[in-house]
NUGU-111338 format. One line per field, with one value per residue (C-alpha): residue number from 1; x, y, z. Coordinates in Angstrom, 1 decimal. Example, Ala and Ser with C-alpha at 12.3 -4.5 7.8 and 13.67 -1.06 7.14 Angstrom:
<sites>
resi [1,2]
X [12.3,13.7]
Y [-4.5,-1.1]
Z [7.8,7.1]
</sites>
This chain:
<sites>
resi [1,2,3,4,5,6,7,8,9,10,11,12,13,14,15,16,17,18,19,20,21,22,23,24,25,26,27,28,29,30,31,32,33,34,35,36,37,38,39,40,41,42,43,44,45,46,47,48,49,50,51,52,53,54,55,56,57,58,59,60,61,62,63,64,65,66,67,68,69,70,71,72,73,74,75,76,77,78,79,80,81,82,83,84,85,86,87,88,89,90,91,92,93,94,95,96,97,98,99,100,101,102,103,104,105,106,107,108,109,110,111,112,113,114,115,116,117,118,119,120,121,122,123,124,125,126,127,128,129,130,131,132,133,134,135,136,137,138,139,140,141,142,143,144,145,146,147,148,149,150,151,152,153,154,155,156,157,158,159,160,161,162,163,164,165,166,167,168,169,170,171,172,173,174,175,176,177,178,179,180,181,182,183,184,185,186,187,188,189,190,191,192,193,194,195,196,197,198,199,200,201,202,203,204,205,206,207,208,209,210,211,212,213,214,215,216,217,218,219,220,221,222,223,224,225,226,227,228,229,230,231,232,233,234,235,236,237,238,239,240,241,242,243,244,245,246,247,248,249,250,251,252,253,254,255,256,257,258,259,260,261,262,263,264,265,266,267,268,269,270,271,272,273,274,275,276,277,278,279,280,281,282,283,284,285,286,287,288,289,290,291,292,293,294,295,296,297,298,299,300,301,302,303,304,305,306,307,308,309,310,311,312,313,314,315,316,317,318,319,320,321,322,323,324,325,326]
X [49.6,51.2,49.3,51.8,55.4,56.2,56.1,54.5,51.9,52.8,51.4,48.0,47.4,44.0,44.1,41.7,41.9,40.1,39.4,41.1,40.6,39.0,40.9,40.7,43.2,41.4,41.1,43.9,43.6,45.5,46.2,44.7,46.7,50.1,50.5,48.3,50.7,49.3,48.0,46.0,43.1,43.3,40.1,40.3,40.5,37.4,34.8,34.3,31.4,31.5,31.8,29.0,29.5,32.6,30.8,28.5,31.4,33.6,33.3,35.7,35.9,34.6,36.6,37.1,38.7,41.1,43.8,47.5,48.6,52.1,54.4,57.3,59.0,61.6,59.2,56.4,53.9,51.2,48.7,45.4,42.3,38.7,37.2,39.3,37.9,35.2,32.6,34.5,37.6,35.8,34.6,38.0,39.7,37.1,37.5,41.3,41.0,38.6,41.1,44.0,42.1,41.2,44.9,45.9,43.4,44.8,48.4,47.8,46.0,48.9,51.4,49.5,49.7,53.1,56.5,60.1,62.1,61.8,64.1,62.2,63.3,64.6,66.8,64.7,63.9,60.3,58.3,56.0,52.5,51.7,50.1,52.1,54.3,57.8,56.6,59.1,58.2,61.3,59.9,56.9,53.7,54.4,57.9,56.4,53.7,56.3,58.4,55.3,54.6,58.3,58.5,55.0,52.4,54.6,56.4,53.1,51.6,54.3,53.7,49.8,49.0,47.6,48.2,44.4,44.4,47.3,45.6,42.4,44.4,46.1,42.7,43.2,46.9,48.9,52.0,52.0,51.4,54.0,56.6,60.1,59.2,61.1,58.1,58.5,56.2,54.1,53.5,52.6,50.1,48.5,48.4,46.7,44.1,43.4,43.1,40.7,38.6,38.5,38.3,36.3,33.2,30.0,26.7,24.4,20.6,19.2,15.7,13.5,9.8,7.6,3.9,2.7,-0.8,-2.3,-6.1,-6.1,-8.0,-4.8,-3.5,-2.3,-0.4,1.2,2.4,3.9,5.6,7.1,8.4,9.9,11.7,13.1,14.3,16.1,18.4,20.0,23.6,25.4,26.8,23.4,20.4,17.2,13.9,10.5,7.9,4.3,3.6,0.0,-1.4,-0.1,3.0,6.0,9.6,12.7,15.3,18.9,21.9,25.2,28.7,29.1,26.6,27.2,26.9,23.7,22.1,22.9,21.5,18.2,17.9,18.3,15.7,13.2,13.8,13.1,10.0,8.8,9.3,7.7,4.6,4.1,4.2,1.4,-0.7,0.3,2.2,5.1,5.7,8.9,8.0,11.5,14.7,17.2,19.1,20.7,18.3,18.8,17.6,14.9,13.6,13.7,11.7,9.1,8.7,8.2,5.6,3.8,3.8,2.5,-0.3,-1.2,-1.2,-3.5,-5.9,-6.1,-6.7,-9.6,-11.4,-13.3,-13.0,-10.4,-7.4,-5.6,-2.5,-0.9,-1.2,0.1,3.4,5.0]
Y [-24.9,-23.9,-20.9,-20.1,-19.4,-22.3,-25.7,-27.6,-26.6,-26.4,-28.4,-27.0,-25.2,-25.5,-26.7,-27.4,-30.9,-33.0,-36.6,-38.9,-42.4,-44.1,-47.0,-49.2,-46.9,-43.7,-41.3,-40.3,-36.6,-34.0,-30.6,-28.1,-25.2,-27.0,-28.2,-31.2,-33.0,-36.1,-36.4,-38.8,-38.5,-41.5,-43.3,-42.3,-38.6,-38.6,-38.1,-37.6,-40.1,-43.8,-44.4,-46.5,-45.6,-43.9,-43.1,-40.8,-38.9,-38.4,-38.9,-39.1,-35.8,-33.7,-30.8,-30.8,-28.5,-30.4,-29.6,-30.7,-33.1,-34.2,-33.3,-35.4,-33.4,-36.1,-38.9,-36.7,-37.9,-35.5,-36.6,-34.7,-34.6,-33.8,-34.4,-31.6,-28.9,-26.6,-24.8,-21.5,-23.2,-24.2,-20.7,-19.3,-21.8,-21.4,-17.6,-17.9,-20.6,-18.4,-15.5,-17.7,-19.1,-15.6,-14.6,-17.8,-17.0,-13.5,-14.6,-17.4,-15.1,-12.6,-15.5,-16.7,-13.3,-12.0,-13.1,-12.1,-9.4,-8.7,-6.4,-4.1,-2.9,0.4,-1.5,-0.8,-3.7,-4.2,-7.0,-8.9,-9.9,-13.5,-13.5,-10.5,-11.0,-11.9,-13.0,-15.5,-19.1,-20.3,-19.7,-21.9,-20.5,-22.5,-21.0,-17.5,-18.2,-19.2,-16.2,-13.9,-15.4,-15.1,-11.4,-10.1,-12.2,-13.5,-10.2,-8.3,-11.1,-10.8,-7.1,-7.1,-10.5,-12.0,-11.2,-10.8,-8.0,-6.4,-6.6,-5.1,-2.1,-1.8,-0.9,2.6,2.6,0.8,2.8,2.0,-1.7,-2.3,0.1,-1.4,-4.5,-5.2,-5.6,-5.0,-2.1,-4.2,-6.9,-4.3,-2.6,-5.9,-7.0,-3.8,-4.1,-7.8,-6.9,-4.0,-6.4,-9.2,-7.4,-4.2,-4.8,-5.3,-4.1,-7.0,-6.7,-7.9,-8.2,-9.1,-9.7,-8.7,-8.6,-5.6,-5.3,-2.8,-2.8,0.4,3.5,5.0,1.7,3.1,5.9,3.4,1.2,4.2,5.4,2.0,1.6,5.1,4.2,1.1,3.2,5.5,2.6,3.1,4.1,5.6,2.1,0.3,2.4,0.7,1.3,-0.1,-0.9,-2.1,-5.3,-5.8,-5.3,-6.7,-7.7,-5.2,-5.7,-4.1,-3.8,-2.5,-2.5,-2.9,-4.2,-5.8,-8.6,-9.3,-5.6,-5.3,-8.4,-7.0,-3.6,-5.2,-7.2,-4.1,-2.3,-5.2,-5.0,-1.2,-1.7,-4.5,-2.5,0.6,-1.2,-3.2,0.1,1.3,-1.8,-3.6,-6.8,-7.8,-11.2,-12.0,-13.9,-14.0,-13.2,-10.8,-12.5,-11.7,-12.1,-13.0,-11.0,-13.6,-13.1,-9.3,-9.6,-11.9,-9.3,-6.5,-8.5,-9.3,-5.6,-4.6,-7.2,-6.0,-2.4,-3.2,-5.1,-2.2,0.2,-1.8,-1.6,1.7,3.9,1.5,3.8,4.9,6.8,3.6,2.2,5.4,5.1,5.8]
Z [69.0,72.3,73.8,76.6,76.8,79.1,77.3,80.2,82.8,86.5,89.3,90.4,87.1,85.5,81.9,79.1,77.7,75.1,75.8,73.3,74.7,77.7,79.3,82.4,84.3,83.3,80.4,78.0,77.0,75.0,76.5,74.1,75.3,75.3,71.7,72.3,74.6,76.2,79.8,81.8,84.2,86.5,87.3,90.9,89.9,87.7,90.4,94.2,94.0,93.4,89.7,88.3,84.6,83.4,80.1,82.1,83.6,80.6,76.8,73.9,72.0,74.9,76.3,80.1,82.6,84.8,87.4,87.1,89.8,88.5,85.6,84.6,81.8,81.1,80.5,79.3,82.0,83.1,85.7,85.9,88.1,87.2,90.6,92.3,90.0,91.3,89.3,89.8,88.5,85.3,84.7,85.3,83.0,80.2,80.2,79.9,77.2,75.2,75.4,74.4,71.4,70.3,70.5,68.6,65.8,65.5,65.5,63.0,60.6,60.8,60.3,57.3,55.6,56.5,55.2,55.3,53.6,49.9,47.9,45.7,42.2,43.7,46.1,49.2,51.5,52.8,54.3,52.0,52.7,51.7,48.2,47.0,44.0,45.3,48.7,50.1,50.8,52.6,56.1,56.9,58.4,61.7,61.9,61.4,64.0,66.6,65.8,66.2,69.6,70.7,69.6,70.2,72.1,74.9,75.7,75.9,77.8,80.5,80.7,80.7,82.2,79.0,75.3,74.9,77.5,75.8,72.4,73.9,75.2,71.8,70.3,71.9,73.0,70.3,70.8,74.6,74.1,71.3,72.5,72.5,70.4,67.2,64.8,61.1,60.0,57.6,60.3,62.9,60.5,59.6,63.3,64.4,61.6,62.6,66.2,65.4,63.3,65.8,69.1,68.5,70.7,68.7,70.2,71.1,71.7,75.0,76.2,79.2,79.1,82.1,82.9,84.8,86.3,88.7,89.3,91.4,90.2,89.0,87.6,84.2,85.9,88.3,85.5,83.6,86.8,87.5,83.9,84.0,87.2,85.5,82.6,85.0,85.9,82.4,82.0,78.9,78.2,78.8,77.8,78.8,77.0,78.1,75.4,75.5,73.5,74.5,78.1,80.4,78.5,78.3,77.1,78.5,75.8,75.4,73.0,74.7,74.1,77.5,77.8,81.5,82.4,80.3,82.0,85.4,84.5,83.2,86.3,88.4,86.3,86.9,90.7,90.6,88.5,90.9,94.1,92.5,91.2,94.4,96.5,94.2,94.7,91.5,90.6,88.3,86.8,84.9,81.7,80.3,82.1,80.5,77.6,74.3,71.4,67.8,64.8,64.3,67.8,67.3,64.1,65.8,68.6,66.0,64.2,67.5,68.5,65.0,65.2,68.7,67.5,64.6,66.8,69.2,66.4,65.1,68.5,68.5,71.6,73.2,72.9,76.1,76.9,77.9,74.3,72.7,74.6,77.9]
</sites>
């Protein structure tokens, strides 16, 4: 599958490749974003350091980010370099590749379900959805996919920088994104439904674990004040809630659709809590940095909190405001 309108990459482009074979001259690879065309990473372009074992640098089947050195379209030669790629380049290329794969998945799904024109019993013409009675089979799925890219993905990509960015905007502004494109109504309807299903942000749960201690006379109040200061870092998109597990362990949790924004907001909350508690004579220790958690991890935390609550309830006269909530 070719992800981009141009059939070949340009010199200095970053591309995602998969290693197919390792030879004396270097590594043969296929360019995943350009219909699997072949390229080569020369031995001298694998690493800046002296190569002691090529197997430790590159392995068959692994995806690698490389930069294009030379392109001979007539002979089909593409020379690539791994050693000239920076960590920032890798991040940039991986993000673009992920976007392109998502677009390809959407377009292939639409191509697999949409067909050509069908004449109904009343004489009207409409577009069939694959699987419908009377759906045409003359046009192959690959031909439909190429046509969808030609008429939809690449035009909106030129306009919005990448088809993925256009599709994201289409979640709220479909008329703006698809204006002027010749798209059959059935295809457009199915495309919009697929985009909504695949790209609508889903909330994820994130958590950070911290230990808070303060042995000053007003230690409990100091801890409560620090945690409330951390909660005030919340935004509408990233609401933060502090909960007691069992002294001195607390968790900061949030639900958000943007993982990176949520991690950043939790880290800011920890900084605020730390500065507040230290001013009041206490201490903070990060036990687990902010991260997305699974349903299993959430259930484990709930069980731990329930167990701690039960143990506290069994100890007569040991209840405090801190254990009852913030």
